[in-house]
ZAMARGU-4260 file (C-alpha; in steps of 0.2 Angstrom, whole numbers, plus 5000, padded with zeros to 4 digits):
<rodrens>
0) 5259/4375/4388 | 5244/4383/4383 | 5241/4401/4391 | 5222/4390/4396 | 5231/4376/4404
5) 5243/4391/4411 | 5230/4401/4421 | 5222/4384/4428 | 5238/4379/4434 | 5239/4399/4443
10) 5222/4395/4448 | 5224/4378/4456 | 5240/4382/4463 | 5233/4398/4472 | 5218/4387/4477
15) 5233/4374/4487 | 5239/4389/4495 | 5223/4398/4504 | 5218/4381/4508 | 5234/4378/4517
20) 5235/4395/4524 | 5217/4392/4532 | 5223/4376/4539 | 5239/4382/4548 | 5227/4397/4558
25) 5215/4384/4564 | 5227/4370/4570 | 5241/4384/4576 | 5233/4384/4595 | 5232/4365/4595
30) 5251/4364/4590 | 5259/4376/4599 | 5263/4366/4616 | 5268/4386/4623 | 5271/4402/4619
35) 5258/4416/4608 | 5240/4407/4608 | 5240/4400/4627 | 5247/4419/4633 | 5232/4426/4627
40) 5219/4414/4633 | 5210/4420/4646 | 5212/4410/4663 | 5197/4409/4683 | 5201/4416/4695
45) 5205/4399/4700 | 5210/4383/4692 | 5196/4373/4680 | 5196/4358/4680 | 5181/4348/4670
50) 5179/4329/4664 | 5189/4322/4651 | 5184/4308/4637 | 5204/4306/4637 | 5212/4287/4633
55) 5226/4281/4643 | 5240/4281/4634 | 5262/4275/4636 | 5274/4285/4645 | 5290/4275/4644
60) 5287/4260/4654 | 5275/4267/4663 | 5254/4272/4658 | 5244/4287/4662 | 5226/4288/4663
65) 5217/4306/4661 | 5204/4308/4676 | 5202/4327/4673 | 5205/4342/4657 | 5215/4356/4670
70) 5220/4374/4666 | 5229/4385/4679 | 5234/4406/4682 | 5241/4404/4697 | 5257/4414/4708
75) 5271/4403/4707 | 5277/4403/4727 | 5292/4390/4724 | 5300/4378/4713 | 5307/4361/4717
80) 5317/4351/4703 | 5319/4334/4708 | 5333/4321/4699 | 5332/4305/4709 | 5320/4293/4713
85) 5304/4285/4700 | 5291/4300/4700 | 5308/4309/4694 | 5310/4301/4678 | 5289/4307/4676
90) 5291/4324/4687 | 5306/4331/4687 | 5297/4345/4693 | 5286/4353/4708 | 5278/4369/4709
95) 5270/4376/4724 | 5254/4388/4713 | 5242/4401/4723 | 5232/4408/4719 | 5216/4421/4724
100) 5223/4433/4739 | 5237/4419/4738 | 5242/4428/4723 | 5244/4445/4734 | 5263/4448/4741
105) 5256/4455/4758 | 5249/4438/4758 | 5261/4425/4751 | 5279/4436/4760 | 5270/4434/4778
110) 5271/4415/4777 | 5289/4406/4778 | 5285/4391/4761 | 5296/4376/4761 | 5296/4362/4749
115) 5305/4345/4751 | 5300/4327/4748 | 5287/4331/4734 | 5279/4341/4750 | 5275/4360/4749
120) 5273/4369/4767 | 5269/4385/4777 | 5272/4394/4792 | 5270/4407/4801 | 5277/4416/4814
125) 5262/4427/4825 | 5247/4423/4815 | 5241/4419/4797 | 5237/4432/4784 | 5224/4423/4778
130) 5213/4410/4787 | 5222/4394/4783 | 5207/4385/4779 | 5210/4400/4765 | 5228/4396/4763
135) 5222/4376/4760 | 5210/4379/4747 | 5220/4393/4737 | 5236/4386/4736 | 5244/4369/4731
140) 5260/4359/4726 | 5258/4353/4708 | 5268/4341/4699 | 5273/4346/4683 | 5274/4331/4671
145) 5281/4339/4654 | 5272/4333/4638 | 5288/4337/4628 | 5305/4344/4626 | 5296/4365/4622
150) 5283/4363/4639 | 5299/4357/4650 | 5311/4370/4643 | 5293/4383/4647 | 5295/4375/4665
155) 5312/4377/4668 | 5306/4396/4666 | 5296/4394/4680 | 5303/4408/4696 | 5295/4412/4714
160) 5286/4425/4710 | 5278/4426/4694 | 5265/4421/4685 | 5264/4405/4679 | 5248/4397/4665
165) 5246/4382/4663 | 5234/4366/4650 | 5236/4348/4651 | 5226/4337/4661 | 5228/4329/4680
170) 5232/4310/4680 | 5234/4295/4687 | 5252/4285/4684 | 5252/4266/4684 | 5269/4253/4682
175) 5268/4237/4677 | 5277/4232/4698 | 5258/4239/4703 | 5265/4256/4707 | 5254/4268/4706
180) 5254/4289/4707 | 5237/4297/4709 | 5232/4316/4706 | 5223/4324/4722 | 5205/4328/4710
185) 5201/4344/4723 | 5208/4361/4731 | 5202/4358/4747 | 5213/4344/4753 | 5226/4341/4761
190) 5242/4329/4770 | 5247/4314/4759 | 5239/4314/4743 | 5232/4331/4743 | 5245/4339/4728
195) 5240/4339/4708 | 5249/4327/4695 | 5248/4339/4680 | 5253/4330/4664 | 5259/4347/4658
200) 5252/4352/4636 | 5254/4368/4636 | 5267/4380/4649 | 5269/4401/4646 | 5278/4410/4662
205) 5272/4428/4663
</rodrens>
């Protein structure tokens, strides 16, 4: 092999190395399900919900219909795991989350918070620490659908009192039998149907 050939091959290999390194740098945030990339992102003081053009996709025997892009940084007010029922096949965990004044210990610790049956309930002994309408607007029970094992592992770290960052999509779920499960698209509703159904694509527990 001549010296010129060796120089040409060396130049090509160097170019390929830098091209691959640039590609890794540009795609890293998309490839990381949870971790430093998500931890460094800034989040609004309340959930961010935007229109989505994402198409429906299958999830086992179910069809997932994205209805909004969704991101939130919130205080974990409670966690409830589920193992039985059709819903548990999709969402093994509910997180009760709070933002704005519902992140303050003086506020949420003054409430008696419970979860069960896919509901989030709260009460107070004398009077509420903040107006009930504000509690409704700044907290919610959210059904977590992990997009992959790495996200599920991150969600397993969720504990009451810690902060969590989530990115993903609000979704509706359908089944050929006619069964369906819809997400709320409002932060001010309450009662049946008021929970967000979140297909979690990235998660980080602080």
